N, C-alpha and C positions, 0 to 999 in steps of 0.2 A: 390554160389550166381548166380542168373539168370542174363542174359544179360541186361535186363531192369534196374535191380538194380545197375549193374556196371555203366551203362550210367548215372544214377542219381548221384551216388557217384562222378564220374568224373566231371560232371557239377558243383556239389557243391564245389569240390576242386578247380576247375578253377575259379569260382566266388570268393571264399575265397582268392585265390592267387592274383586275379586281384585287389581285395580290398586292400590287403597288398601293392601291387605295387603302386596303386594310392596314398595311405597314405604316403608311403615312398617318392614318387615323390613330393607330396605337401610339405612334411617336408624339402626335399632338396631344393625346390624352395624358401621356406621361409628363409632358412639359406643363400642361395645365395643372396636373395634380401637384407637381413640385412647386408651382407658383401659388396655388390656392390652398394647399394643405395647411400651412401655418395660419392662414386666415380662418379656416374651418376649426382648427384646434383652439384658436383664440376665442372664437365665438362660443364654442362648447365650454371652454374653461370659464368664461364670464357668466354663462348660463348656470353652470354648476355653483359658482360663487354666490349668485343671487339665491339659488335654492338653499344653499348651506346657511345663509344668513337668516332665512325664514324658517328653517327646519328645527323643531324642538328635538327630534331624534339625533340630529347632528350634534347639537349642544350636549345631549346626553353622552354621545360617543366621545366627545372631547373630554368630558369629566371622567369617563371611564378610562380613557387613555392616560390621563394624568395620574390615576391611581396605580398604574402598573409601570414598573421600571425593569425592563429586560436587560440582560447582560449584552453589551456590544461585542460581538464575535465575528471575525472574518470567516467566511464560509468555505474558502478554498486556499490551500497552501500547496505550492508546487516546488519540488526539489529536483533539480536537473543534474545528471551525471554525463560528462563527456568521455566517451571511450576512445582509445588510441588505435584500435584495430577493429576490423569487421568481425573477427572471431569473438573478441571480447564483447562486442555489441550483441551478437547472436546468443552468446552464453550468459548474458546478463541475468542475474538472479534478483527479481523484484522483491521477493519476500525477505531475502537477506538484507538488501539495501534498505527496505522499510524498517527492519529491526535496528539497523545502524542509525537511521534517522530518528527513530523513537528514542534510542538511548541518548543521542546528543541533545534532543529537545524534550526530554521526558517531563521536566518541570513545567514548561509551557503547555505541552500537550495535555497533561493531567488537568491543568487549569482550564483549558478549552473544553475538555470533556465535562468537567464540573459545571462550567457555564452553560453548556448545551443541555445538560440534564436539568439544571435550574430553569432554563427557558421552556423546556418541554412541559415540566410540571406546572409552571405558571401559565403557560399558553392554554392548557386545557381548561383552566378556571376562567381565563380571559374570554375564551371562545364561548363558554356557556353564557356569560353576561352579554357578550356582543350579539349572540343569536337572539337573545330576548329583545334587544333593540331592533335588530334587522327584521324580525318576523312581523313587526308592526309597520314596516314600510311597504308601499305598493310594489309588487314585482315588476322588474324592468323599467322602473321609473327613474327620473333624474335624481330623486332623493336616495334611491337604492344605490345608484352609481356613486353618489357622494359618500355614502357609508362605506362602500367597498373600497373606494379610493383612499380613505383615511383610516382604515383598519390597520392595527399594528401587526407587522409581519416579522417577528424576530427570527434570528438564525437558530434553527433547531437541529442542524446537523453540520458537521465539518468534514470536508473531503480533503484527504491528503493525496496529492498526485505525485507519483514517483515516475520521473521521465528520464529516458536515456537517449543520447544523440551520438551520431557518428558521421563524420564527413571524410572523404578520401583526401589525400595530400593536396590535390589540386582542386578540391571542391566540386569535382565532377559528379560525385555521388553524395547525396545528403539523406540520412536515414533518421527516423524519429519514431519512438514508440513509448507508450506509457501505461501505467496501471494505477487504478484508483483504490484507495482504502478509506473506510469510514473511521471516524475518530474513536468509535467504540472498540476497534481492534487494538488500539494502543495499549490499553490495560492488559489485555491477554498477551500481547507480544512482549511487554516489559516483564510481566510475571514469568513468562516462559524463559526469557533471557536471564532473569534473576535465579530461577531454578537451575538452569544450565551452569551458571557461574558458581552456584553453591555446590553443585555436584562435582564440578571441575576442581574446585579448591579442596573439597573433601577427598577426592581421588588423589590429588597431589600430596596431601598430608599423609594419606595412607601409604603411598609409595615411598615417601621419605622415611616414614617410621619403619616400614618393613626392611628397607635397604640398610637402615642404621643397625638393625638386629644381626646383620651378617658380620659377625666378629671373626677374628683370626682363629679363635678357639673353635667356633662352630664350623668354620671352613675345614679345619683339620679333622674334626670328628666325621664330617661327611666323606672326606678323602679316605680316611682310615676305614670307615664302614664299607666303602666300595673297593677296598684293596688297592687304592691309588691307581685305578684303572678306569678308562672311559667305558661307561656302561653300554654304549652303542657299538663302538668298533673294537673295544678291548685294548686300545693303545695305552702305553704307560710312558712315564718320563724317560725310561731307558730307550724308547723308540724316538726320542728327540722331540716329543710333543709337549706343549704347554697345557696343563690340566686346569680346568675351570670348575667352579661349583655353580650349577645351573638351577634356576627355579623351574620345576616341571611345568607348573602353571605360572606364567609370568606375573610379576607383581603388577604390571600395567593392566592385567586382566583379573585382578583380585587375588592372586596367589600370595600365600603367606610365607614368611621366612621361618620354616620349621622343618625338622628332619624329614618328615614324610613327604615334603614338597621339594626336597633338595636332592641333587644327584651330581655325580662327577661326569664331566664331558671333556673331551679334548677340544682344543681351540677350533679345529676344523668342523667337528660335529656341532659345537655350540654356535658357530657362525652360520652353519647351514640351517640349524633349527630356528635361529633368530627368536622372534617372540610368538611363534606359532603355538597354538594349543587347540586340540580337538577334544571337545567334551565327550566323555564316554568311550574314547578310543585310546589306542596305545600311542603314547607320545615320546 
């Protein structure tokens, strides 16, 4: 073996050995840290306890904390939906599901929103008084650590997690995705849902009222006006067709049951027209 090759081998061996030493060192450090970390934490905790007993600022903080009573609120709620197919999983509508969840839990969610709002208002006042105490402590001192450790930290926002899962029949594929919503969106979502329900019921009442106005007498007057003939194809009962009285603008789209919005159609033309209506065009 030539001298240059010996040098290369020696360098490689040294690098390999150094890598082993570093790995062993990191392993030993990790083991030592696991063993001695509880000891260090215990020493630190006892030191902070001694500081707290002697600290007038800490006593002030305890008195301040006793004056404030924040609402106990859970900060996260997770709602999970299991889908039966990959397509259902891919097409999952988070906003729609959030609306359903809000509707089912609206009483609790409104209470959580009120509690969060209460905590936020009270916290701003608490922080002002806390900062007056904190600014008298020496920065980065043990006393400062005691104050920060014992500061009240109430829940000031609630997160609603909407989660959807899917797994294949033999569990070979597992999918999971989620979307997060702030509690502040609950009110907007519920108000929108209430508005939609109100509009839906108003529309149903309108449709029922307009359909009830279609009397036998009115139907006859429409047929008579149109000469008992389909106004689109011209067919009559003599051609073996059944004549219908059609709303030009469908009731479902706001059309009224009045002569100007009614016409005679044969069954075929009426079925073909269905509930179509083109604003400003010939219908």
